[in-house]
GUFISE-428910 format. One record per atom (N, C-alpha, C, CB): residue number from 0; residue in three letters; atom name; x, y, z. Coordinates in steps of 0.001 Angstrom, whole numbers, plus 500000, padded with zeros to 6 digits. Glycine has a CB too. Layout:
// residues N
resi	resn	name	x	y	z
NUM	Ala	CA	X	Y	Z
...
This chain:
// residues 89
resi	resn	name	x	y	z
0	Met	N	808249	150340	088354
0	Met	CA	807492	148826	087901
0	Met	C	808758	148171	088883
0	Met	CB	807417	148221	085709
1	Asn	N	807948	147185	089849
1	Asn	CA	808779	146288	090556
1	Asn	C	809228	145036	089988
1	Asn	CB	808195	145995	091637
2	Thr	N	810470	144747	090123
2	Thr	CA	810977	143354	089657
2	Thr	C	810753	142296	090448
2	Thr	CB	812315	143307	089459
3	Leu	N	810184	141241	089796
3	Leu	CA	809718	140059	090621
3	Leu	C	811125	139093	090791
3	Leu	CB	808347	139187	089766
4	Pro	N	811102	138330	092110
4	Pro	CA	812185	137392	092320
4	Pro	C	811910	136455	091095
4	Pro	CB	812164	136626	093843
5	Ser	N	813330	135856	090814
5	Ser	CA	813257	134968	089579
5	Ser	C	812432	133748	089837
5	Ser	CB	814672	134519	089113
6	Asn	N	812043	133230	090930
6	Asn	CA	810904	132351	090962
6	Asn	C	809693	132542	090762
6	Asn	CB	810813	131904	091835
7	Leu	N	809347	133718	091093
7	Leu	CA	807948	134309	090702
7	Leu	C	807805	134823	089061
7	Leu	CB	807680	135673	091737
8	Ala	N	809049	135301	088597
8	Ala	CA	809245	135529	087036
8	Ala	C	808789	134445	086250
8	Ala	CB	810693	135741	086637
9	Phe	N	809922	133391	086966
9	Phe	CA	809485	131970	085894
9	Phe	C	808136	131608	085765
9	Phe	CB	810085	130549	086382
10	Ser	N	807728	131447	086975
10	Ser	CA	806241	131281	086961
10	Ser	C	805093	132117	086431
10	Ser	CB	805959	131185	088075
11	Leu	N	805372	133326	086537
11	Leu	CA	804367	134456	085661
11	Leu	C	804694	134161	084064
11	Leu	CB	804820	136359	086070
12	Arg	N	805835	133811	083566
12	Arg	CA	806153	133601	082081
12	Arg	C	805535	132352	081845
12	Arg	CB	807719	133579	081673
13	Trp	N	805398	131332	082435
13	Trp	CA	804691	130067	082386
13	Trp	C	803247	130295	082166
13	Trp	CB	804901	129275	083635
14	Phe	N	802825	130975	082930
14	Phe	CA	801447	131207	083200
14	Phe	C	800916	132203	081842
14	Phe	CB	801291	131976	084816
15	Ser	N	801811	133021	081551
15	Ser	CA	801794	134144	080399
15	Ser	C	801642	133227	078995
15	Ser	CB	803400	135190	080396
16	Gln	N	802237	132044	078896
16	Gln	CA	802597	131594	077930
16	Gln	C	800860	130780	077393
16	Gln	CB	804059	130688	078299
17	Gly	N	800037	130954	078184
17	Gly	CA	798546	130398	077881
17	Gly	C	798404	129222	078767
17	Gly	CB	798269	129923	076255
18	Asn	N	799460	128834	079842
18	Asn	CA	799200	127749	080687
18	Asn	C	798049	128024	081955
18	Asn	CB	800613	127359	081252
19	His	N	797858	127158	082625
19	His	CA	796909	127182	083897
19	His	C	797502	125879	084713
19	His	CB	795073	127008	083467
20	Ile	N	796871	126174	086017
20	Ile	CA	796951	125152	086893
20	Ile	C	795925	125052	087632
20	Ile	CB	797940	125184	087606
21	Asp	N	795266	123497	087909
21	Asp	CA	793929	123188	088477
21	Asp	C	794487	122711	089995
21	Asp	CB	792983	121903	087507
22	Leu	N	793912	123382	091106
22	Leu	CA	794193	123258	092305
22	Leu	C	792805	122280	092825
22	Leu	CB	794456	124772	092965
23	Cys	N	793106	121269	093135
23	Cys	CA	792134	120393	093764
23	Cys	C	791632	120765	095070
23	Cys	CB	792655	119139	093882
24	Ile	N	790286	121427	095233
24	Ile	CA	789717	121721	096453
24	Ile	C	788572	121131	097134
24	Ile	CB	789477	122796	096386
25	Asp	N	788550	119693	096530
25	Asp	CA	787402	118707	097048
25	Asp	C	787871	117633	098136
25	Asp	CB	786796	117857	095767
26	Ile	N	787106	117309	099090
26	Ile	CA	787600	116563	099768
26	Ile	C	787710	115145	099268
26	Ile	CB	787044	116719	100784
27	Cys	N	789052	114773	098949
27	Cys	CA	789132	113460	098140
27	Cys	C	791049	113193	098459
27	Cys	CB	788512	113777	096054
28	Asn	N	791278	112246	097859
28	Asn	CA	792722	111995	098082
28	Asn	C	793777	112760	097136
28	Asn	CB	792932	110505	097923
29	Gln	N	792923	113720	096287
29	Gln	CA	793733	114648	095540
29	Gln	C	793759	115976	096132
29	Gln	CB	793280	114748	094182
30	Leu	N	793145	116291	097253
30	Leu	CA	792942	117640	098004
30	Leu	C	794366	118357	098072
30	Leu	CB	792317	117388	099596
31	Gly	N	794310	119564	097260
31	Gly	CA	795367	120141	097532
31	Gly	C	796688	119887	096563
31	Gly	CB	795538	119800	098809
32	Arg	N	796168	119251	095394
32	Arg	CA	797234	118655	094536
32	Arg	C	797183	119753	093394
32	Arg	CB	796922	116989	094002
33	Leu	N	798368	119831	092757
33	Leu	CA	798160	120781	091598
33	Leu	C	798307	120128	090430
33	Leu	CB	799051	121915	091573
34	Phe	N	797386	120472	089241
34	Phe	CA	797676	119777	088079
34	Phe	C	798003	120909	086971
34	Phe	CB	796449	118803	087695
35	Pro	N	798930	120867	086616
35	Pro	CA	799440	121916	085378
35	Pro	C	798836	121274	084085
35	Pro	CB	801309	122040	085195
36	Ser	N	798573	122374	083330
36	Ser	CA	797929	122180	082089
36	Ser	C	799358	121611	080854
36	Ser	CB	797062	123875	081677
37	Glu	N	800314	122057	081034
37	Glu	CA	801487	121446	080456
37	Glu	C	802719	121304	081532
37	Glu	CB	801919	122326	079205
38	Pro	N	803647	120297	081012
38	Pro	CA	804653	120367	081972
38	Pro	C	805375	121474	082111
38	Pro	CB	805449	119485	081822
39	Val	N	805768	121856	083488
39	Val	CA	806291	123109	083894
39	Val	C	807921	122953	083509
39	Val	CB	805952	123403	085572
40	Gly	N	808655	121996	083782
40	Gly	CA	810092	121970	083658
40	Gly	C	810720	122255	085125
40	Gly	CB	810570	123076	082546
41	Gln	N	809945	123082	085871
41	Gln	CA	810417	123569	087061
41	Gln	C	809246	123343	087909
41	Gln	CB	810920	125013	087009
42	Ile	N	809643	123146	089277
42	Ile	CA	808516	123240	090197
42	Ile	C	807957	124328	090584
42	Ile	CB	808740	122751	091194
43	Ile	N	806790	124613	090461
43	Ile	CA	805867	125824	090674
43	Ile	C	805331	125319	092366
43	Ile	CB	804376	125942	089229
44	Lys	N	805704	126059	093239
44	Lys	CA	805116	125722	094540
44	Lys	C	803969	126870	094755
44	Lys	CB	806314	125707	095782
45	Lys	N	803306	126114	095927
45	Lys	CA	801813	126775	096051
45	Lys	C	802164	128238	096399
45	Lys	CB	800747	126032	097341
46	Ser	N	803180	128501	097383
46	Ser	CA	803594	129868	097921
46	Ser	C	804083	130936	096812
46	Ser	CB	804785	129647	098959
47	Gln	N	804400	130151	095657
47	Gln	CA	804871	131101	094215
47	Gln	C	803428	131608	093532
47	Gln	CB	805872	129967	092827
48	Ile	N	802448	130454	093869
48	Ile	CA	801010	130867	093126
48	Ile	C	800697	132058	094042
48	Ile	CB	799626	129555	093133
49	Gln	N	800717	131646	095463
49	Gln	CA	800143	133061	096459
49	Gln	C	800685	134159	096002
49	Gln	CB	800537	133109	098088
50	Gly	N	802093	134115	095907
50	Gly	CA	802663	135580	095735
50	Gly	C	802177	136372	094693
50	Gly	CB	804060	135589	095524
51	Leu	N	801726	135587	093470
51	Leu	CA	801490	136098	092443
51	Leu	C	799967	136422	092477
51	Leu	CB	801974	135298	091431
52	Leu	N	798890	135534	093049
52	Leu	CA	797644	135958	093250
52	Leu	C	797492	137478	094255
52	Leu	CB	796948	134664	093887
53	Val	N	798407	137560	095198
53	Val	CA	798219	138533	095917
53	Val	C	798519	140112	095347
53	Val	CB	798935	138168	096976
54	Arg	N	799508	139770	094222
54	Arg	CA	799971	140624	093479
54	Arg	C	799030	141230	092297
54	Arg	CB	801068	140056	093064
55	Gly	N	798029	140277	092282
55	Gly	CA	796758	140367	091389
55	Gly	C	797024	140187	089885
55	Gly	CB	796066	141769	091576
56	Phe	N	798295	139138	089619
56	Phe	CA	798896	138475	088353
56	Phe	C	798186	137511	087602
56	Phe	CB	800043	137832	088651
57	Leu	N	797470	136758	088628
57	Leu	CA	796714	135407	088419
57	Leu	C	795152	135744	088847
57	Leu	CB	797426	134079	089447
58	Asp	N	794531	134952	088262
58	Asp	CA	793116	134825	088561
58	Asp	C	792739	133409	088634
58	Asp	CB	792275	135524	087553
59	Lys	N	791496	133314	089536
59	Lys	CA	791181	131772	090078
59	Lys	C	789679	131750	089545
59	Lys	CB	791329	131480	092019
60	Glu	N	789451	130666	088825
60	Glu	CA	787970	130211	088583
60	Glu	C	787721	128954	089247
60	Glu	CB	787617	130023	087067
61	Leu	N	786438	128782	089494
61	Leu	CA	786159	127510	090199
61	Leu	C	785694	126619	088765
61	Leu	CB	784823	127693	091575
62	Thr	N	785961	125551	088760
62	Thr	CA	785652	124721	087636
62	Thr	C	785553	123173	088379
62	Thr	CB	786902	124887	086366
63	Glu	N	784848	122252	087785
63	Glu	CA	784533	120930	088417
63	Glu	C	784720	119929	087137
63	Glu	CB	782899	120887	089140
64	Ser	N	785276	118912	087527
64	Ser	CA	785531	117899	086470
64	Ser	C	785131	116488	087162
64	Ser	CB	787168	117944	085941
65	Phe	N	784356	115708	086525
65	Phe	CA	783862	114477	087336
65	Phe	C	783310	114467	088555
65	Phe	CB	784750	113693	087532
66	Gly	N	782733	115702	088816
66	Gly	CA	782260	115747	090346
66	Gly	C	783222	116458	091255
66	Gly	CB	782082	114279	090945
67	Ile	N	784650	116676	090924
67	Ile	CA	785365	117034	091903
67	Ile	C	785744	118820	091532
67	Ile	CB	786663	115900	091992
68	Ser	N	785895	119444	092431
68	Ser	CA	785950	120920	092369
68	Ser	C	787259	121180	092214
68	Ser	CB	785397	121660	093536
69	Tyr	N	787723	122072	091677
69	Tyr	CA	789262	122427	091280
69	Tyr	C	788995	124223	091245
69	Tyr	CB	789871	121565	089407
70	Trp	N	790165	124827	091469
70	Trp	CA	790415	126403	091282
70	Trp	C	791205	126230	089950
70	Trp	CB	791373	127284	092646
71	Arg	N	790703	126855	088987
71	Arg	CA	791472	126782	087786
71	Arg	C	792224	128145	087898
71	Arg	CB	790553	126578	086401
72	Ile	N	793673	128350	088049
72	Ile	CA	794524	129284	088141
72	Ile	C	795014	129659	086567
72	Ile	CB	795619	128805	089126
73	Arg	N	794833	131053	086404
73	Arg	CA	795457	131521	084890
73	Arg	C	795962	132789	085338
73	Arg	CB	794298	131710	083464
74	Val	N	796751	133311	084260
74	Val	CA	797312	134420	084384
74	Val	C	795996	135850	084056
74	Val	CB	798657	134265	083312
75	Ser	N	796077	136457	084801
75	Ser	CA	795306	137900	084879
75	Ser	C	795769	138886	083718
75	Ser	CB	795639	138687	086383
76	Asp	N	794799	139869	083252
76	Asp	CA	795207	140691	082525
76	Asp	C	796457	141722	083121
76	Asp	CB	794041	141273	082144
77	Ala	N	796422	141805	084494
77	Ala	CA	797346	142735	085142
77	Ala	C	798861	141774	085036
77	Ala	CB	796745	143154	086905
78	Gly	N	798612	140383	085317
78	Gly	CA	799865	139584	085071
78	Gly	C	800486	139597	083675
78	Gly	CB	799588	138192	085386
79	Lys	N	799616	139859	082666
79	Lys	CA	800089	139860	081034
79	Lys	C	800754	141222	080889
79	Lys	CB	798703	139716	079810
80	Lys	N	800140	142295	081489
80	Lys	CA	800649	143488	080984
80	Lys	C	802096	143803	081894
80	Lys	CB	799430	144691	081119
81	His	N	802108	143102	083314
81	His	CA	803582	143221	083724
81	His	C	804388	142240	083127
81	His	CB	803790	143114	085179
82	Phe	N	804078	141126	082865
82	Phe	CA	805247	140356	081987
82	Phe	C	805540	140937	080631
82	Phe	CB	804846	138830	081695
83	Glu	N	804516	141740	079861
83	Glu	CA	805216	142365	078956
83	Glu	C	805966	143516	079119
83	Glu	CB	804541	142560	078157
84	Glu	N	806000	144108	080108
84	Glu	CA	806752	145273	080580
84	Glu	C	807967	144891	080890
84	Glu	CB	806208	145942	081673
85	Gln	N	807970	143658	081546
85	Gln	CA	809408	143127	082236
85	Gln	C	810216	142580	080849
85	Gln	CB	809139	141634	083586
86	Asn	N	809423	142215	080008
86	Asn	CA	810262	141879	078505
86	Asn	C	810781	142999	077748
86	Asn	CB	809330	141168	077413
87	Asn	N	809874	144119	077856
87	Asn	CA	810255	145288	076695
87	Asn	C	811406	146175	077782
87	Asn	CB	808509	146492	076035
88	Ala	N	811374	145898	078873
88	Ala	CA	812279	146808	079876
88	Ala	C	814023	146676	079348
88	Ala	CB	812054	146097	081725
């Protein structure tokens, strides 16, 4: 099992607590902005999200609110499993 860098481990822990981030993908003044479901307490960068997505630890789902499209990004089953394995190691 590979150990994640501390910044990715923090982000995975936050997502594993049932939190998600909405990423605006519509052409508007919010384009590219991240909207966390709960305050993070530390900055989660798009590069961290990308790092977790390419490892398969996050899933994304298209959602819409008030006519604006977002990617809802949340922990995947593989991400939950990795997080639990890291905590029990």
